[in-house]
C-alpha positions in Angstrom: 20.7 -15.9 59.1 23.9 -17.4 58.3 27.1 -15.8 56.9 26.9 -17.6 53.8 23.0 -17.4 52.9 23.0 -13.8 53.4 26.0 -13.3 51.3 24.5 -15.3 48.7 21.5 -13.3 48.9 23.2 -10.0 48.8 24.8 -11.2 45.5 21.6 -11.8 44.0 19.4 -8.8 45.0 21.9 -6.6 44.1 22.2 -7.0 40.6 18.4 -7.5 40.3 18.0 -3.8 42.2 20.6 -2.5 39.6 18.4 -4.2 36.8 15.2 -2.5 37.9 17.1 0.9 38.2 16.2 1.9 34.6 12.5 0.6 35.1 12.2 2.4 38.6 13.1 5.6 36.7 10.3 5.2 33.9 8.0 4.5 36.3 8.8 7.6 38.7 8.9 9.6 35.3 5.4 8.5 34.1 4.3 9.4 37.6 5.3 13.0 37.5 4.3 13.4 33.8 0.7 12.2 34.7 0.9 14.3 37.8 1.8 17.4 35.6 -0.8 16.6 33.2 -3.5 16.3 36.2 -2.6 19.7 37.0 -2.5 21.2 33.5 -6.2 19.8 32.6 -7.6 20.4 36.0 -6.8 24.1 35.4 -8.3 23.9 32.4 -11.2 22.7 33.0 -12.4 24.9 36.2 -12.3 27.8 33.0 -14.5 25.4 31.1 -18.2 26.0 30.9 -20.7 23.3 30.7 -21.2 23.9 27.0 -17.4 24.0 26.0 -16.7 21.1 27.9 -19.9 18.9 26.1 -17.8 20.6 22.7 -14.6 18.4 23.4 -17.1 15.4 23.5 -18.1 16.2 19.8 -16.1 15.0 16.3 -17.1 16.5 13.5 -16.1 15.5 9.5 -15.6 18.2 7.2 -16.0 17.3 3.7 -17.7 14.6 1.7 -18.8 11.3 4.1 -16.8 8.2 4.0 -18.9 5.6 5.7 -22.8 7.6 6.4 -24.4 9.8 4.9 -24.2 12.4 7.5 -22.2 15.5 7.2 -21.4 17.9 9.8 -22.5 21.5 8.9 -21.9 24.9 10.6 -18.3 23.6 11.4 -16.7 26.9 11.7 -19.2 28.8 14.1 -19.0 25.7 16.6 -15.1 25.9 16.4 -15.1 29.4 17.6 -17.7 28.8 20.1 -15.6 25.6 21.7 -18.1 23.2 20.6 -16.1 20.9 18.8 -13.1 18.6 20.1 -12.2 17.1 17.0 -12.1 16.8 13.6 -11.7 14.2 10.5 -11.7 14.4 6.9 -9.0 16.4 5.9 -5.4 16.7 5.4 -2.5 18.3 4.2 -0.7 21.2 6.1 -2.8 24.1 4.1 -5.9 22.7 5.7 -5.6 21.4 9.0 -3.5 24.6 9.9 -6.2 26.8 9.0 -9.0 25.0 10.8 -6.7 24.8 13.7 -5.9 28.3 13.5 -9.8 28.9 14.0 -9.9 26.6 17.2 -6.3 28.4 18.6 -6.9 31.7 17.6 -10.6 32.4 18.1 -12.2 29.9 20.5 -12.2 31.5 24.2 -10.0 29.0 25.7 -7.5 28.5 23.1 -8.0 24.4 22.7 -6.5 23.0 20.1 -8.5 20.2 17.9 -7.3 17.1 17.6 -7.4 15.8 14.0 -8.0 12.0 12.8 -8.1 10.2 9.2 -9.1 6.4 8.4 -5.3 5.8 7.7 -5.7 1.7 7.5 -2.4 0.3 5.6 -1.0 3.5 4.5 -1.7 7.3 4.1 -0.1 8.4 1.0 2.6 5.1 0.5 -0.6 2.4 0.6 0.8 -0.9 1.7 -1.1 -4.4 1.4 -5.0 -4.5 3.0 -3.8 -5.5 6.7 -5.0 -9.2 5.6 -2.3 -9.3 3.3 0.0 -7.5 5.4 -0.5 -9.8 7.8 0.5 -12.6 5.7 4.0 -11.6 5.9 4.1 -13.1 9.6 6.9 -10.3 9.9 6.2 -7.9 13.1 8.7 -6.0 12.3 7.9 -4.9 8.8 4.0 -4.6 10.1 5.5 -2.2 12.5 7.8 -0.3 9.8 4.8 0.1 7.4 2.8 1.3 10.8 5.2 4.3 11.4 5.9 4.9 7.7 1.9 5.6 7.5 2.4 7.5 10.4 5.3 9.7 9.6 3.6 10.3 6.7 -0.2 11.2 8.3 1.7 13.6 10.5 3.4 15.4 7.8 0.1 16.7 6.5 -1.0 17.7 9.9 -3.0 14.4 11.6 -2.3 13.4 14.7 -4.9 10.4 15.2 -5.2 7.2 13.1 -8.3 5.2 13.3 -6.1 2.1 13.3 -5.6 -1.0 14.2 -8.8 -2.7 13.3 -8.0 -5.7 15.4 -11.2 -8.1 14.8 -11.0 -11.5 14.9 -12.9 -12.5 11.5 -14.1 -16.2 10.5 -16.8 -15.4 7.7 -15.0 -14.6 4.3 -18.3 -13.1 3.3 -17.8 -10.2 5.9 -16.1 -7.3 4.0 -13.8 -6.2 6.9 -11.9 -9.2 6.7 -9.6 -7.4 4.6 -8.9 -4.6 7.3 -8.0 -7.0 10.3 -5.5 -9.9 10.9 -7.2 -12.8 10.2 -8.5 -15.5 12.5 -6.0 -16.3 15.1 -6.4 -14.3 18.4 -3.0 -14.8 19.5 -1.2 -14.2 16.1 -3.8 -11.2 15.8 -2.7 -9.7 19.4 0.8 -9.4 18.4 -0.1 -7.7 15.1 -1.9 -5.1 17.0 0.8 -4.8 19.4 3.2 -4.1 16.3 0.7 -1.6 14.8 0.2 0.4 17.9 4.0 0.2 18.6 4.4 1.7 14.8 2.0 4.5 14.8 3.0 6.2 18.3 6.4 5.3 18.4 8.5 5.9 21.5 6.4 9.2 22.4 2.9 10.6 21.4 4.7 14.0 21.5 7.2 12.9 18.9 6.7 15.2 15.4 6.1 11.6 13.6 4.0 10.1 16.1 0.1 9.8 15.6 -2.4 8.4 18.2 -4.0 4.5 17.6 -7.5 4.3 17.9 -8.3 0.7 18.1 -11.3 -0.6 16.6 -13.9 -2.1 16.8 -14.3 -2.5 20.3 -15.6 -5.2 20.7 -16.6 -8.4 18.4 -17.6 -6.5 15.0 -16.0 -9.5 13.1 -18.5 -11.7 14.8 -21.4 -10.6 12.5 -24.0 -12.6 11.8 -24.5 -14.0 8.0 -21.2 -12.2 7.6 -23.4 -8.7 6.6 -21.9 -5.6 7.7 -23.4 -4.0 11.1 -25.3 -7.3 12.0 -25.9 -8.9 15.3 -23.5 -10.5 17.1 -24.3 -13.2 19.6 -21.6 -15.1 21.6 -20.6 -16.8 24.6 -18.4 -15.1 27.4 -16.1 -18.0 27.0 -15.7 -17.6 23.2 -15.3 -13.7 23.5 -12.4 -14.3 26.2 -10.8 -17.1 24.5 -11.2 -16.1 20.8 -12.3 -12.7 20.1 -11.2 -10.4 23.2 -7.0 -10.8 23.2 -6.1 -8.3 20.2 -8.3 -5.8 21.9 -6.3 -6.3 25.1 -2.8 -6.7 23.3 -3.7 -3.1 22.3 -4.0 -2.2 25.6 -1.2 -3.6 27.2 1.1 -1.8 24.2 0.0 1.7 25.3 -3.0 2.5 22.8 -4.3 5.8 23.2 -7.7 5.4 22.1 -10.5 2.7 21.4 -13.6 3.1 19.4 -16.8 0.9 19.7 -18.5 -1.2 16.9 -22.0 -0.6 15.7 -22.7 -4.5 16.9 -24.4 -5.4 20.1 -22.8 -7.6 22.9 -25.1 -9.7 25.2 -27.7 -7.8 23.4 -26.6 -4.3 24.6 -25.1 -2.0 21.4 -21.7 -1.7 21.9 -21.6 2.2 22.3 -24.1 2.0 25.6 -22.6 -1.0 26.7 -21.1 0.0 30.0 -19.7 -3.9 31.0 -17.6 -3.5 28.0 -16.5 0.0 27.9 -16.3 0.4 31.5 -16.2 -2.8 33.2 -13.9 -4.6 31.2 -12.1 -2.1 29.0 -11.3 0.1 31.9 -11.6 -1.9 35.1 -10.5 -5.1 34.3 -7.8 -4.2 31.6 -6.7 -0.5 32.9 -7.1 1.4 30.0 -6.5 5.0 30.2 -7.2 6.5 26.6 -10.5 7.5 25.6 -13.2 5.7 23.3 -14.8 7.5 20.2 -17.8 6.1 18.8 -18.0 4.9 15.4 -19.6 7.2 12.9 -23.4 7.9 14.1 -23.2 5.2 16.0 -24.7 6.8 19.4 -28.0 7.8 17.0 -28.0 4.3 15.4 -29.0 3.1 19.2 -31.8 4.4 18.3 -32.3 1.8 15.5 -31.9 -0.7 17.9 -34.5 0.0 20.0 -33.0 1.2 22.9 -34.8 5.0 23.0 -34.6 8.5 21.4 -31.6 10.3 20.3 -31.6 11.9 24.1 -31.9 8.1 25.8 -29.1 6.6 24.1 -26.7 9.5 24.3 -27.0 9.6 28.5 -26.7 5.6 28.1 -23.5 6.1 25.8 -21.8 8.7 27.9 -22.6 7.0 31.4 -21.5 3.3 29.6 -18.5 5.0 29.3 -18.2 6.6 25.5 -16.1 9.7 25.5 -16.5 11.5 22.0 -19.3 11.3 20.0 -18.6 10.9 15.9 -20.5 12.8 13.6 -24.1 12.6 15.2 -23.8 15.4 17.1 -26.1 13.7 20.1 -23.9 14.5 23.0 -23.8 18.4 21.8 -27.8 18.6 21.2 -28.8 16.6 24.5 -26.4 16.0 27.2 -27.2 19.4 28.7 -30.7 18.7 29.0 -30.1 15.4 30.4 -27.8 17.0 33.0 -30.8 19.3 33.8 -33.2 16.6 34.0 -30.6 14.5 36.5 -30.2 11.7 34.1 -26.9 12.0 33.6 -24.4 13.8 36.1 -21.8 16.2 36.0 -19.0 14.4 37.0 -19.8 11.9 33.6 -19.3 14.7 31.6 -16.2 16.2 33.5 -14.9 12.6 33.6 -15.3 12.2 29.6 -14.2 15.7 29.2 -10.7 15.3 30.9 -10.6 11.6 28.9 -10.3 13.8 25.3 -8.2 16.7 27.1 -5.9 14.1 28.5 -5.2 12.6 24.8 -4.7 16.2 23.6 -2.1 16.7 26.0 -0.2 13.4 25.6 0.2 14.3 22.1 1.8 17.7 22.9 -1.1 19.5 21.2 -1.2 22.1 24.0 2.6 22.9 23.8 2.4 23.4 20.3 -0.8 23.1 18.3 0.9 23.1 15.2 3.6 20.2 15.7 2.7 18.1 12.7 2.1 21.2 10.7 5.2 21.3 8.9 5.2 22.3 5.3 8.7 21.1 4.9 8.0 17.9 5.8 5.2 17.6 3.8 7.6 17.4 0.8 9.9 15.6 2.1 8.3 12.8 4.1 5.0 11.9 1.8 5.7 9.1 -0.8 9.4 9.4 -0.5 11.7 6.9 -2.7 12.8 5.3 0.6 9.1 5.0 1.6 8.2 3.7 -1.6 11.3 1.4 -1.7 9.8 0.0 1.8 6.5 -0.4 -0.1 7.8 -2.5 -2.9 10.0 -4.8 -0.1 7.0 -5.5 2.2 4.2 -5.9 -0.2 6.4 -8.6 -2.1 7.1 -10.3 1.4 2.9 -10.3 1.8 2.5 -12.5 -1.4 0.9 -16.2 -0.9 2.1 -18.8 -3.3 -1.5 -21.1 -3.4 -0.2 -23.7 -6.1 2.9 -24.0 -8.4 2.5 -27.4 -10.6 5.7 -28.3 -12.5 7.8 -25.4 -11.4 5.6 -23.1 -13.7 6.9 -20.4 -11.6 9.3 -18.4 -11.6 8.9 -17.0 -15.1 11.5 -16.8 -17.1 12.9 -13.5 -18.5 13.2 -14.3 -21.9 9.9 -15.8 -24.4 6.9 -14.4 -24.3 3.8 -13.9 -22.1 0.0 -13.3 -22.5 -0.8 -11.2 -19.7 -5.0 -10.6 -19.5 -7.8 -9.9 -17.1 -9.4 -7.0 -16.0 -6.7 -6.2 -13.4 -3.7 -6.8 -15.5 -3.1 -3.1 -16.7 -5.4 -1.1 -14.0 -4.1 1.1 -11.6 -7.1 2.1 -10.0 -7.9 -1.1 -8.1 -4.1 -2.2 -6.9 -4.8 -0.2 -3.9 -7.6 -1.9 -2.1 -10.3 -0.6 0.2 -9.5 2.6 2.6 -7.6 4.6 0.7 -8.7 8.2 1.5 -5.3 9.7 1.0 -3.9 7.5 -1.5 -3.8 8.3 -5.1 -4.1 5.4 -7.2 -2.9 7.3 -10.7 0.3 6.7 -8.9 -0.1 3.3 -8.2 2.4 0.6 -10.3 0.1 -1.6 -12.7 1.1 -5.3 -12.9 1.9 -4.3 -16.7 4.2 -1.4 -15.9 5.8 -3.9 -13.1 6.5 -6.2 -15.4 7.8 -3.9 -17.9 10.2 -2.3 -15.1 11.9 -5.7 -14.1 12.1 -7.9 -17.0 12.6 -4.5 -19.8 12.4 -6.3 -23.3 13.3 -9.3 -22.6 10.1 -10.5 -22.4 7.2 -10.2 -25.2 4.0 -8.9 -23.5 1.1 -10.0 -25.4 -2.0 -8.3 -23.6 -5.5 -8.1 -23.5 -8.5 -7.2 -20.9 -10.4 -10.3 -21.6 -13.3 -9.8 -19.3 -15.0 -7.3 -17.3 -14.3 -7.5 -13.5 -18.4 -8.1 -13.0 -21.2 -7.6 -15.9 -23.5 -7.3 -13.4 -25.5 -4.0 -13.5 -27.2 -4.1 -10.1 -23.9 -5.0 -8.8 -21.9 -2.5 -10.4 -24.5 0.4 -8.8 -23.9 -0.9 -5.3 -20.0 -1.3 -6.2 -19.8 2.7 -7.3 -19.9 4.3 -4.0 -17.3 6.6 -5.9 -17.6 7.5 -9.4 -16.1 5.6 -11.8 -14.9 2.9 -9.5 -16.2 -0.1 -11.7 -17.1 0.8 -15.5 -18.1 -2.0 -18.0 -15.7 -2.0 -21.3 -17.9 -0.5 -24.6 -16.7 -3.9 -26.1 -18.6 -6.6 -26.1 -17.7 -9.5 -23.9 -17.3 -11.7 -27.2 -14.9 -9.7 -28.6 -12.8 -9.3 -25.0 -12.9 -13.0 -24.9 -11.5 -13.5 -28.5 -8.6 -10.8 -27.7 -7.5 -12.9 -24.5 -7.4 -16.2 -26.3 -5.3 -14.7 -29.5 -2.9 -13.2 -27.1 -2.2 -16.8 -25.2 -2.6 -18.5 -28.5 0.8 -16.2 -29.2 2.7 -16.6 -26.2 4.6 -19.4 -24.3 2.8 -19.0 -21.1 -0.8 -17.0 -19.9 -0.7 -14.5 -16.6 -4.2 -14.0 -15.7 -5.0 -11.0 -13.5 -8.3 -11.5 -11.9 -9.9 -11.1 -8.8 -12.0 -8.6 -6.7 -12.0 -4.8 -7.5 -10.8 -2.7 -4.3 -14.5 -1.7 -3.8 -15.7 -5.7 -3.6 -14.3 -5.8 0.2 -14.0 -3.6 2.7 -16.8 -1.8 4.9 -20.4 -2.4 3.8 -18.8 -5.3 1.4 -20.2 -8.2 2.2 -20.7 -10.9 -0.2 -22.6 -13.6 -0.4 -20.8 -15.9 -3.3 -17.3 -15.5 -2.9 -16.2 -16.8 -6.3 -14.2 -15.1 -8.7 -16.9 -13.1 -10.3 -18.3 -14.8 -13.2 -17.0 -13.0 -16.4 -13.2 -13.4 -15.0 -13.9 -17.0 -14.5 -15.4 -17.7 -17.9 -12.6 -15.9 -19.6 -10.2 -18.9 -17.6 -12.2 -21.5 -18.4 -11.8 -20.3 -22.0 -8.1 -20.0 -21.4 -7.6 -23.2 -19.7 -8.6 -25.3 -22.7 -5.3 -23.8 -24.8 -3.4 -26.5 -23.0 -0.7 -23.5 -22.1 0.8 -23.1 -18.4 -1.8 -20.6 -17.0 -0.6 -18.5 -13.9 -3.3 -16.5 -12.1 -2.4 -13.6 -10.2 -5.3 -13.0 -7.7 -6.6 -9.7 -6.2 -8.7 -10.1 -3.4 -9.6 -8.8 -0.4 -10.8 -11.7 1.5 -10.3 -15.9 1.2 -12.3 -16.6 -2.0 -13.5 -20.1 -3.2 -11.1 -21.0 -5.4 -11.9 -25.2 -6.0 -11.9 -24.8 -10.2 -9.3 -22.6 -10.3 -7.1 -24.6 -7.7 -7.7 -27.7 -10.6 -7.3 -26.2 -13.6 -4.2 -23.1 -13.0 -0.8 -24.2 -12.9 -0.2 -21.4 -10.4 -1.7 -19.3 -8.1 -0.1 -16.2 -6.3 -2.2 -14.7 -4.2 -1.6 -10.7 -3.9 -4.4 -9.7 -2.0 -4.7 -5.6 -2.7 -1.3 -4.7 -2.9 -0.8 -1.2 -3.0 1.1 1.7 -4.5 3.6 -0.7 -5.2 1.8 -3.6 -6.2 3.1 -4.0 -10.4 6.7 -3.8 -9.2 5.9 -6.3 -6.2 4.4 -8.6 -8.2 6.7 -8.8 -11.1 9.7 -9.2 -8.7 7.9 -12.5 -7.0 6.8 -13.8 -10.8 10.1 -13.4 -12.3 12.0 -14.9 -9.1 13.7 -12.0 -7.9 12.2 -12.8 -4.4 10.8 -16.1 -3.3 7.4 -16.0 -1.9 6.8 -16.6 1.8 3.9 -15.6 2.6 1.3 -17.6 4.5 -2.5 -17.2 5.1 -4.0 -16.0 8.2 -7.2 -16.6 7.4 -8.5 -20.2 6.0 -9.8 -20.5 2.3 -13.3 -22.8 2.4 -13.8 -25.0 -0.4 -17.6 -23.7 -0.6 -19.6 -20.6 1.1 -21.5 -23.4 2.7 -18.6 -24.0 5.0 -18.5 -20.6 6.4 -17.6 -19.8 9.4 -14.5 -22.0 8.7 -11.1 -21.3 11.2 -8.6 -23.8 12.0 -9.2 -23.6 16.0 -12.8 -24.9 16.1 -13.6 -27.0 18.7 -14.1 -31.0 18.1 -17.4 -32.6 18.5 -19.1 -35.9 20.0 -18.9 -37.4 16.5 -16.0 -36.2 15.0 -15.8 -37.0 11.3 -12.4 -38.7 10.5 -12.7 -40.0 6.4 -14.6 -41.9 4.1 -18.3 -41.9 3.5 -20.5 -42.6 6.6 -23.8 -41.2 8.3 -24.4 -39.6 12.0 -20.8 -37.8 11.9 -20.3 -34.4 12.1 -19.7 -33.7 7.8 -21.3 -32.9 4.9 -22.8 -35.1 2.5 -21.3 -33.3 -0.2 -17.6 -31.9 0.1 -15.0 -32.5 2.7 -15.0 -30.9 5.7 -11.4 -29.7 5.3 -10.4 -26.1 3.5 -9.1 -25.6 0.5 -6.2 -24.0 1.9 -5.5 -24.4 5.7 -4.5 -21.3 7.8 -0.8 -21.1 8.1 -0.4 -22.1 4.4 1.5 -20.9 1.8 4.2 -22.5 -0.9 7.9 -21.7 -1.7 9.7 -22.0 -4.5 12.1 -24.3 -2.9 10.8 -27.1 -0.7 11.1 -27.5 3.1 11.2 -30.5 4.7 10.5 -30.9 8.7 12.0 -33.7 11.1 9.9 -34.8 14.2 9.6 -32.7 17.3 12.1 -33.6 19.8 11.1 -32.4 23.6 13.8 -31.8 26.4 11.6 -33.4 28.6 8.5 -35.5 28.5 6.9 -35.0 32.1 7.2 -31.3 33.7 5.6 -30.2 36.9 5.0 -26.5 37.9 6.8 -23.4 35.5 9.6 -25.4 34.5 10.6 -24.6 30.9 9.9 -27.2 27.7 12.3 -26.5 24.7 10.7 -28.1 21.6 13.0 -28.2 18.4 12.5 -29.2 14.5 14.8 -29.6 12.0 14.2 -27.7 8.9 15.6 -28.6 5.4 15.8 -26.8 2.4 15.8 -29.4 0.0 15.1 -27.6 -3.1 17.3 -25.3 -5.6 16.1 -21.7 -4.4 17.2 -19.9 -1.2 13.8 -18.8 1.1 12.1 -18.0 4.0 10.0 -20.3 5.7 7.6 -19.8 8.6 7.8 -22.5 11.2 4.6 -22.5 13.3 4.2 -23.8 16.7 0.7 -25.1 17.7 -0.3 -26.8 21.0 -3.3 -29.0 22.1 -4.9 -29.9 25.2 -7.1 -33.2 24.9 -8.3 -33.6 28.2 -9.7 -30.2 30.1 -12.6 -28.8 32.3 -14.1 -27.7 28.9 -14.1 -28.5 25.4 -10.9 -27.2 24.0 -9.8 -26.4 20.2 -8.5 -28.6 18.6 -5.4 -27.1 18.3 -3.9 -23.3 19.0 -1.4 -21.1 17.8 1.4 -20.2 20.5 4.4 -19.0 18.3 6.3 -18.9 15.2 9.6 -18.4 14.0 10.7 -17.0 10.5 13.6 -18.1 9.2 16.0 -17.9 5.9 17.6 -21.2 4.6 20.0 -21.6 1.4 19.5 -24.4 -0.9 20.5 -27.3 1.1 21.2 -25.6 4.4 19.7 -27.3 7.5 18.7 -25.5 10.9 17.4 -26.4 14.2 14.2 -24.5 15.5 13.7 -24.5 19.0 10.5 -23.0 20.9 10.4 -22.3 24.8 7.2 -23.6 26.0 6.1 -22.6 29.9 2.7 -23.0 31.5 1.8 -19.4 30.3 1.1 -20.8 26.7 -1.0 -23.4 28.0 -3.5 -21.3 30.1 -7.4 -20.7 28.9 -10.5 -19.5 30.0 -12.5 -21.5 31.9 -16.4 -21.7 32.6 -15.7 -19.5 35.3 -13.9 -17.4 33.2 -10.7 -17.8 35.0 -7.5 -17.7 32.6 -5.6 -20.6 33.9 -4.2 -24.1 33.0 -4.6 -27.4 34.2 -2.4 -30.6 34.3 -2.4 -33.2 32.2 -1.1 -34.3 28.6 -0.5 -31.9 25.8 0.5 -32.4 22.4 3.0 -29.8 20.7 2.9 -29.5 17.2 5.2 -28.0 14.3 5.0 -27.7 10.9 5.0 -25.7 7.9 1.1 -24.7 8.1 -2.0 -25.7 10.7 -2.5 -28.9 9.0 1.0 -30.1 8.0 2.5 -30.4 11.4 4.6 -33.2 13.3 3.6 -34.3 16.9 5.3 -35.1 20.2 3.5 -35.5 23.6 4.2 -34.3 27.0 2.7 -34.9 30.7 2.6 -31.4 32.7 1.7 -31.5 36.2 1.0 -28.7 38.4 
């Protein structure tokens, strides 16, 4: 080695070593902490009886059931015996502290309980449903919402949340599409990472950190016919390419726990699927946390046809399930299975160790009451800061679907007809999954408009219609008392009041859509239109010839072909949460320019489902015009009503052609793709600039395009910005027929635009 070379080598290596020092310190610190945890847990387990070890695998609910018909009994006695590892269904310092004291003071080994809850889009301060949150395309805001939820949840004694739900969903009939980030695996992974980081913070031992529980593992969003709890069946390539990435992203983000799903995977229920829970999750991905079943999912393996409760409980444990939610199959059968040598002591110990390690990581052995602070319960729950953040985040989730003739924003003068069953409604502002949320504290649309414009606008209010008049449908919706009711006034009288209000007004604002119980778990719908009584009201109002703005509440993509043809403007507000009315009024009256973009495709008809932007091509792709023997419908267009990534603004953004730094590359070079974006309108606004890549020739059939990145920018009227994306071979990779994740040389098409359909494209040749 000559002197010059060695000098150059040292000059490069020393800075690299210096840069790695903090990373190395973190690794060393983690190893030390893991070693301490191992010593502690091993020592504790040596003192535990078999019954106490099995008890740690038992998760029970106290109070009313939320997602099933089973409620645990004799909980207090079981806690004293060490036969319970965790509790969910209660919150509040007084409640959680009392139960924790029973475990810590009255059980033999004083092992603390872990307290969990479905904290899905906020705890007390409720944010938009996750599908709405994803429409912000703002990962920092999504992370902030999770942190606020964690802060409130821990203030009320919780240390574990059953969130985020990261299931990819391409079927709008499925009610739980409301609970995830939509249809794209890459973006879903970014949201999963942000949520995990927001919940868990820098350290799980922090007083305001909760352990995330990623659900539902796996493929739950692929349920056949969009029907809850139904069968899932797909190829391994489809799993790895389209459905598994968000779960993997959550593992990489350090998620502390996972929840198994109700469905089958390759014919085996996920809760008892060893390939899924052990080979994939732990061995391939390196997951170190624990896995809990969904609500009575172990017991439900009997209905799947895998045997009696003892048999399926043994299958689940051997597969890698660590904790049994509610069903108590582990509690009542594992000891017998061990005696009969159907399971091993190691398998029980392994599951017990994982649960105890979670409690150690949360700092519960140091302080079982770390999150049970009566002072924080008063200061950190629904604080002014939390409500203010919710209002800001909520208005950024709204998607402007239509705005003819600049109908919006509305003037802060004149008169509006505020009509619809959701217009003066607090209950349906919060949406699905709001266990601790108080609908009585939510802001209705009417109240929000009054808060924003005061006396400047005359409001002529009329309910106009019921949410639905189908009494059988209402029975299914009312799993809680009084969730959907029918007004005692006749339907024609309600409609007349709406028409009278409209006749006295300059513009109609119709607040319509789904009630909170129309989406979410066990809320599949075969008809995803706006419910008939509301649509009849809209049709009658449209005949008056006045501008009509639809404010749409929904937990899923709806079929809106009639609304799109007849309304002047449509603002999709999802289920907006506690600050609903204030945020909606901010947008309606121009105090904020909407910038949300869809993360799930809106079909023209339910007959198009499943519909999603990153589909594969066919051997007979349809292009245009009347034809036979192509992959098209005879009666409607193949195209969605609103594509993935779609969303309008009060201003107009123009895009230049795509400029590439090179047109031929080799190996690990970096390509820079650039567009110029111009705000050509009169309002300042935010735009989500989206990058898609397609791979026209490959060893397997590829998606027509795939989202690979995005940037959200803010432009003043007339302002011009260059937006660039750095592209490397990592973004060209896919799972081939051997499930190898790699890229292949050839032509790639780089597309940049305002949504998945409206893009500008340029081609590049990339050699290996």
